Backbone as a printed PyTorch tensor [residue, N CA C, xyz], in Angstrom:
tensor([[[-35.8380, -22.0480,  -6.3150],
         [-34.7610, -21.2860,  -5.6430],
         [-34.3150, -20.1800,  -6.6330]],

        [[-34.1630, -18.9470,  -6.1030],
         [-33.7380, -17.8840,  -6.8850],
         [-32.2680, -18.0530,  -7.3400]],

        [[-31.9850, -17.5740,  -8.5390],
         [-30.6200, -17.7650,  -9.0160],
         [-29.7270, -16.6410,  -8.4320]],

        [[-28.5880, -16.9520,  -7.9310],
         [-27.6540, -15.9760,  -7.5250],
         [-27.8100, -15.4430,  -6.0870]],

        [[-27.3780, -14.2370,  -5.8500],
         [-27.4410, -13.6460,  -4.5080],
         [-28.2320, -12.3630,  -4.6580]],

        [[-29.2070, -12.1550,  -3.7820],
         [-29.9830, -10.9580,  -3.7540],
         [-29.4330, -10.0360,  -2.6000]],

        [[-29.5650,  -8.7110,  -2.8000],
         [-29.0150,  -7.7530,  -1.8600],
         [-30.1420,  -6.8700,  -1.3770]],

        [[-30.3310,  -6.7400,  -0.0660],
         [-31.3770,  -5.8530,   0.4430],
         [-30.9300,  -4.3680,   0.3230]],

        [[-31.8640,  -3.4980,   0.4130],
         [-31.5510,  -2.0340,   0.3740],
         [-30.5430,  -1.6790,   1.4970]],

        [[-30.7490,  -2.2100,   2.6860],
         [-29.7960,  -1.8650,   3.7920],
         [-28.4000,  -2.3820,   3.4450]],

        [[-28.2920,  -3.5810,   2.9470],
         [-26.9440,  -4.1280,   2.6400],
         [-26.2770,  -3.2890,   1.5080]],

        [[-27.0750,  -2.9150,   0.5010],
         [-26.5120,  -2.1500,  -0.6020],
         [-26.0310,  -0.7770,  -0.0870]],

        [[-26.7830,  -0.1440,   0.7500],
         [-26.3700,   1.1650,   1.3450],
         [-25.1060,   0.9940,   2.1660]],

        [[-24.9930,  -0.0690,   2.9800],
         [-23.7940,  -0.2280,   3.8130],
         [-22.5860,  -0.5150,   2.9660]],

        [[-22.7120,  -1.3170,   1.9190],
         [-21.5610,  -1.6200,   1.0130],
         [-21.1060,  -0.3020,   0.4100]],

        [[-21.9790,   0.5400,  -0.0220],
         [-21.5540,   1.8090,  -0.6720],
         [-20.8930,   2.7560,   0.3770]],

        [[-21.4290,   2.7310,   1.5960],
         [-20.8640,   3.5560,   2.6810],
         [-19.4150,   3.1270,   2.9840]],

        [[-19.1700,   1.8490,   3.0670],
         [-17.8700,   1.3590,   3.3820],
         [-16.8560,   1.6260,   2.2070]],

        [[-17.3350,   1.4170,   1.0260],
         [-16.4490,   1.6770,  -0.1850],
         [-16.0810,   3.1340,  -0.2350]],

        [[-17.0210,   4.0070,   0.0290],
         [-16.7270,   5.4640,   0.0030],
         [-15.7770,   5.8470,   1.1930]],

        [[-16.0270,   5.3120,   2.3700],
         [-15.2200,   5.6590,   3.5290],
         [-13.8270,   5.1460,   3.4140]],

        [[-13.5930,   3.9870,   2.8450],
         [-12.2960,   3.3870,   2.6970],
         [-11.6200,   3.6540,   1.3580]],

        [[-12.2840,   4.5080,   0.5660],
         [-11.6920,   4.9100,  -0.7100],
         [-11.4140,   3.6690,  -1.5760]],

        [[-12.4330,   2.7890,  -1.7950],
         [-12.1690,   1.5720,  -2.5260],
         [-13.0420,   1.6100,  -3.8090]],

        [[-13.1050,   2.7740,  -4.4750],
         [-13.8670,   2.8960,  -5.6430],
         [-13.5610,   1.8300,  -6.6980]],

        [[-14.6000,   1.2760,  -7.3710],
         [-14.4250,   0.2380,  -8.3260],
         [-14.4400,  -1.1680,  -7.7300]],

        [[-14.4350,  -1.2320,  -6.4350],
         [-14.4230,  -2.5680,  -5.8090],
         [-15.8330,  -2.9550,  -5.3940]],

        [[-15.9810,  -4.2130,  -5.0640],
         [-17.2300,  -4.7610,  -4.5530],
         [-16.9840,  -5.5930,  -3.3090]],

        [[-18.0460,  -5.9810,  -2.7190],
         [-17.9810,  -6.9030,  -1.5290],
         [-17.9020,  -8.3260,  -2.0340]],

        [[-16.7190,  -8.9950,  -1.7350],
         [-16.5460, -10.3450,  -2.1610],
         [-17.0500, -11.2690,  -1.1010]],

        [[-18.0250, -12.1720,  -1.5060],
         [-18.5620, -13.2200,  -0.5860],
         [-17.8740, -14.5310,  -0.9810]],

        [[-17.3790, -15.2580,  -0.0130],
         [-16.7360, -16.5360,  -0.2870],
         [-17.2180, -17.5170,   0.7850]],

        [[-17.2800, -18.7470,   0.3740],
         [-17.5360, -19.8440,   1.3630],
         [-16.2390, -20.6480,   1.4240]],

        [[-15.7070, -20.8150,   2.6320],
         [-14.4540, -21.4800,   2.8210],
         [-14.6240, -22.5720,   3.8650]],

        [[-13.7410, -23.5590,   3.8300],
         [-13.7620, -24.6220,   4.8250],
         [-13.3260, -24.0650,   6.1830]],

        [[-13.9760, -24.5730,   7.2140],
         [-13.5590, -24.1300,   8.5680],
         [-14.7440, -24.0060,   9.5020]],

        [[-14.4870, -23.5600,  10.6890],
         [-15.5050, -23.4400,  11.6930],
         [-15.9480, -24.7870,  12.2570]],

        [[-16.8450, -24.7820,  13.2680],
         [-17.1950, -26.0000,  13.8770],
         [-18.2420, -26.8450,  13.0650]],

        [[-18.8340, -26.2560,  12.0660],
         [-19.7730, -26.9990,  11.2660],
         [-19.2310, -27.3510,   9.8880]],

        [[-18.0220, -26.9420,   9.5500],
         [-17.4390, -27.3840,   8.2900],
         [-17.2340, -26.2430,   7.2240]],

        [[-18.1830, -25.3200,   7.1490],
         [-18.0360, -24.2140,   6.2010],
         [-18.2990, -22.9080,   6.8880]],

        [[-17.6960, -21.8530,   6.3920],
         [-17.9430, -20.5070,   6.9280],
         [-17.8950, -19.4710,   5.8350]],

        [[-18.4980, -18.3330,   6.1240],
         [-18.5050, -17.2540,   5.1830],
         [-17.2710, -16.3820,   5.3670]],

        [[-16.7840, -15.8290,   4.3140],
         [-15.6380, -14.9040,   4.3230],
         [-16.0190, -13.7220,   3.4360]],

        [[-15.7600, -12.5090,   3.9590],
         [-16.0690, -11.3020,   3.1750],
         [-14.8280, -10.3740,   3.1910]],

        [[-14.6600,  -9.6930,   2.0260],
         [-13.6370,  -8.7350,   1.8580],
         [-14.0010,  -7.8230,   0.6910]],

        [[-13.3410,  -6.7190,   0.6150],
         [-13.5210,  -5.8630,  -0.5620],
         [-12.4560,  -6.1690,  -1.6020]],

        [[-12.8700,  -6.2580,  -2.8450],
         [-11.9690,  -6.7580,  -3.9160],
         [-12.4200,  -6.2120,  -5.2060]],

        [[-11.5380,  -6.3510,  -6.2130],
         [-11.8880,  -6.0660,  -7.5800],
         [-12.3710,  -7.3120,  -8.2300]],

        [[-13.1350,  -7.1920,  -9.3140],
         [-13.6770,  -8.3410, -10.0640],
         [-12.5000,  -9.1330, -10.6390]],

        [[-12.6560, -10.4750, -10.5640],
         [-11.7190, -11.3760, -11.1570],
         [-12.3830, -12.2220, -12.2450]],

        [[-11.5600, -12.8110, -13.1300],
         [-12.1280, -13.6320, -14.2030],
         [-12.9660, -14.7720, -13.5850]],

        [[-14.1440, -14.9710, -14.0990],
         [-14.9630, -16.1070, -13.5580],
         [-15.9270, -15.6480, -12.5040]],

        [[-15.8350, -14.4790, -11.9880],
         [-16.7230, -14.0160, -10.9370],
         [-18.1460, -13.7490, -11.5050]],

        [[-19.0730, -13.9880, -10.6720],
         [-20.4850, -13.5560, -10.9570],
         [-20.6550, -12.2970, -10.1510]],

        [[-21.2710, -11.3040, -10.7620],
         [-21.5070, -10.0370, -10.0620],
         [-22.9910,  -9.8080,  -9.8980]],

        [[-23.3720,  -9.4970,  -8.6640],
         [-24.7480,  -9.1710,  -8.3060],
         [-24.7360,  -7.7580,  -7.8540]],

        [[-25.6470,  -6.9230,  -8.3830],
         [-25.6070,  -5.5050,  -8.1260],
         [-26.9710,  -4.9590,  -7.7270]],

        [[-27.0020,  -4.0190,  -6.8060],
         [-28.1850,  -3.3140,  -6.4180],
         [-27.8020,  -1.8590,  -6.1330]],

        [[-28.4480,  -0.9180,  -6.7860],
         [-28.2850,   0.5220,  -6.5000],
         [-26.7890,   0.8780,  -6.5260]],

        [[-26.0190,   0.2870,  -7.3530],
         [-24.5520,   0.6090,  -7.4970],
         [-23.6500,  -0.1910,  -6.6000]],

        [[-24.2360,  -0.9680,  -5.6620],
         [-23.3720,  -1.7330,  -4.7420],
         [-23.2010,  -3.1720,  -5.4370]],

        [[-21.9250,  -3.5670,  -5.5380],
         [-21.6100,  -4.8210,  -6.1490],
         [-21.2390,  -5.8840,  -5.1370]],

        [[-21.7220,  -7.0890,  -5.3790],
         [-21.3220,  -8.3090,  -4.6330],
         [-20.6500,  -9.2280,  -5.6180]],

        [[-19.4220,  -9.6510,  -5.3220],
         [-18.6470, -10.4970,  -6.2220],
         [-18.6150, -11.9320,  -5.5850]],

        [[-18.9450, -12.9210,  -6.4490],
         [-18.9440, -14.3400,  -5.9690],
         [-18.2510, -15.2060,  -6.9810]],

        [[-17.2370, -15.9910,  -6.4980],
         [-16.5650, -16.9250,  -7.3780],
         [-17.5420, -18.1220,  -7.6400]],

        [[-17.2870, -18.8300,  -8.7300],
         [-18.1930, -19.9110,  -9.1170],
         [-18.3250, -21.0730,  -8.0590]],

        [[-17.1980, -21.3330,  -7.4090],
         [-17.2670, -22.3910,  -6.3960],
         [-18.1410, -21.9850,  -5.2120]],

        [[-18.0190, -20.7710,  -4.7480],
         [-18.7910, -20.2910,  -3.6320],
         [-20.2590, -20.1500,  -3.9950]],

        [[-20.5040, -19.8610,  -5.2980],
         [-21.9050, -19.6570,  -5.7510],
         [-22.6860, -20.9770,  -5.5440]],

        [[-22.0340, -22.1260,  -5.6010],
         [-22.7110, -23.4040,  -5.3730],
         [-23.3470, -23.4170,  -3.9640]],

        [[-22.7210, -22.7490,  -2.9730],
         [-23.2720, -22.7260,  -1.6300],
         [-24.0850, -21.5080,  -1.4030]],

        [[-23.9380, -20.4560,  -2.1790],
         [-24.6510, -19.1980,  -1.9430],
         [-25.8660, -18.9550,  -2.8480]],

        [[-26.0840, -19.7820,  -3.8090],
         [-27.1970, -19.6680,  -4.7300],
         [-28.4920, -19.5350,  -3.9860]],

        [[-29.2540, -18.4430,  -4.1740],
         [-30.5230, -18.1950,  -3.5110],
         [-30.3800, -17.4280,  -2.2240]],

        [[-29.1950, -17.0590,  -1.8650],
         [-28.9580, -16.3200,  -0.5880],
         [-29.3330, -14.8700,  -0.7400]],

        [[-29.9410, -14.3210,   0.4280],
         [-30.1550, -12.9120,   0.5350],
         [-29.1450, -12.3080,   1.5110]],

        [[-28.5070, -11.2780,   1.0160],
         [-27.5120, -10.5880,   1.9120],
         [-28.2100,  -9.3650,   2.5110]],

        [[-28.2520,  -9.2920,   3.7940],
         [-28.8810,  -8.1280,   4.4860],
         [-27.8490,  -7.4970,   5.4380]],

        [[-28.2040,  -6.3650,   5.9720],
         [-27.3530,  -5.6900,   6.9860],
         [-28.2730,  -5.3280,   8.1540]],

        [[-27.9050,  -5.7800,   9.3700],
         [-28.6650,  -5.4570,  10.5400],
         [-27.8370,  -4.5040,  11.4190]],

        [[-28.4980,  -3.5220,  11.9330],
         [-27.8220,  -2.6310,  12.9100],
         [-28.6740,  -2.6340,  14.1830]],

        [[-28.1440,  -3.2780,  15.2070],
         [-28.8040,  -3.4230,  16.4670],
         [-27.9680,  -2.9510,  17.6050]],

        [[-28.5580,  -2.7750,  18.7160],
         [-27.8420,  -2.2840,  19.8770],
         [-26.5980,  -3.1610,  20.2410]],

        [[-26.8000,  -4.4150,  20.3260],
         [-25.7520,  -5.3380,  20.7600],
         [-24.8680,  -5.8390,  19.6360]],

        [[-25.3230,  -5.8130,  18.3880],
         [-24.5840,  -6.4070,  17.3040],
         [-25.0520,  -5.8150,  15.9850]],

        [[-24.0710,  -5.4950,  15.1600],
         [-24.4030,  -4.9890,  13.8120],
         [-23.4970,  -5.7890,  12.7840]],

        [[-24.0200,  -5.9640,  11.5550],
         [-23.1880,  -6.6050,  10.5840],
         [-24.0650,  -7.1930,   9.4570]],

        [[-23.3600,  -7.7820,   8.5060],
         [-24.0180,  -8.4360,   7.3480],
         [-24.5910,  -9.7060,   7.8260]],

        [[-25.7620, -10.0270,   7.2490],
         [-26.5360, -11.3130,   7.6860],
         [-26.8360, -12.0300,   6.4440]],

        [[-26.6440, -13.3650,   6.4280],
         [-26.9490, -14.2240,   5.2930],
         [-28.2350, -14.9750,   5.5920]],

        [[-29.2200, -14.8810,   4.6410],
         [-30.4140, -15.7170,   4.6700],
         [-30.1640, -16.7560,   3.5750]],

        [[-29.5520, -17.8720,   3.8980],
         [-29.0990, -18.8530,   2.8920],
         [-30.0190, -20.0810,   3.0020]],

        [[-30.8250, -20.3200,   1.9200],
         [-31.7340, -21.4760,   1.9510],
         [-30.9840, -22.8550,   1.8600]],

        [[-29.7180, -22.8360,   1.5130],
         [-28.9210, -24.0700,   1.3690],
         [-28.4060, -24.6410,   2.6680]],

        [[-28.4660, -23.8430,   3.7470],
         [-27.8740, -24.2430,   5.0350],
         [-28.8240, -25.2940,   5.6960]],

        [[-28.2810, -26.4150,   5.9970],
         [-29.0330, -27.4840,   6.6840],
         [-28.9160, -27.3610,   8.2360]],

        [[-27.7480, -26.9950,   8.6450],
         [-27.4800, -26.8180,  10.0830],
         [-26.3900, -25.8040,  10.3170]],

        [[-26.5880, -24.9570,  11.2960],
         [-25.5880, -23.9620,  11.7060],
         [-25.0680, -24.2620,  13.0910]],

        [[-23.8970, -23.7930,  13.3680],
         [-23.3390, -24.0220,  14.7750],
         [-24.0530, -23.0280,  15.7150]],

        [[-23.8330, -23.2810,  17.0080],
         [-24.4550, -22.4170,  17.9720],
         [-24.0690, -20.9260,  17.9480]],

        [[-22.7870, -20.6390,  17.5320],
         [-22.3930, -19.2280,  17.4280],
         [-22.8150, -18.6290,  16.1750]],

        [[-23.3010, -19.4060,  15.2120],
         [-23.8140, -18.8390,  13.9320],
         [-22.7040, -18.4550,  12.9150]],

        [[-21.4990, -18.7700,  13.2480],
         [-20.3560, -18.4090,  12.3270],
         [-20.0880, -19.4650,  11.2630]],

        [[-20.5640, -20.6890,  11.4540],
         [-20.2560, -21.7370,  10.4610],
         [-21.5440, -22.5330,  10.1910]],

        [[-21.5780, -23.2910,   9.1350],
         [-22.7660, -24.0050,   8.7220],
         [-22.3940, -25.2760,   7.9580]],

        [[-23.4460, -26.0570,   7.6780],
         [-23.3670, -27.3080,   6.8860],
         [-24.4360, -27.2060,   5.7910]],

        [[-24.1270, -27.7040,   4.6330],
         [-25.1300, -27.7000,   3.5560],
         [-25.4920, -29.1960,   3.2220]]])
């Protein structure tokens, strides 16, 4: 299993676009795993500044911030961005997920 979180070119580009559009210079995309959803765990994303204890994963100037507790669930995950006719957004390819709910919003490890 790869260590940490990898970021695709599309995801890096989208992170940089949002940071520029929302004037959030110096911030990164924070990925978190929190309790909730129908399968027990769910992803949470927000833009934030680095905090003590964060691991930072970077590609082409786009930063992804992950706290150590969330990294236990996200280790080896690839963050991608899909832009499709019916749905667009960040997509997680997480090898730790054993089962996801039908709506895809929550998961079990």
